[in-house]
C-alpha positions, 0 to 999 in steps of 0.5 A: 500500500504505502512503501514508506511505511516500514514493518514495526513488528520486531521481537528483539527491538520494539518499535518506538512511539515515534516510529509508530506515529510516523507510520500512522501519519504515512497511512493517514496521508495515503488514505486521505490524499493530503500531505498536509490538510487544510485548516478545516480538515486539520482536526479530523486528520490529526484525530485520525493519526492519533487513533491509528497510532493507538490502534497500532500500539495495541496491535503490536502489543497483542501480537505473539511471536511465531512458534 
């Protein structure tokens, strides 16, 4: 989907908060079509970034290593 989003799942070195947010930002940019939203859309854009960041953090925390 978006080639600039890197894989964050790593059992040896966990993803940092900055890496998780950067991936969420890239995702929202790709889906919305905005690199930087207009003032009227900024709140919705930022809210989406925060929600995707939290969802990603929860998902990474819930993944179990392969056996």
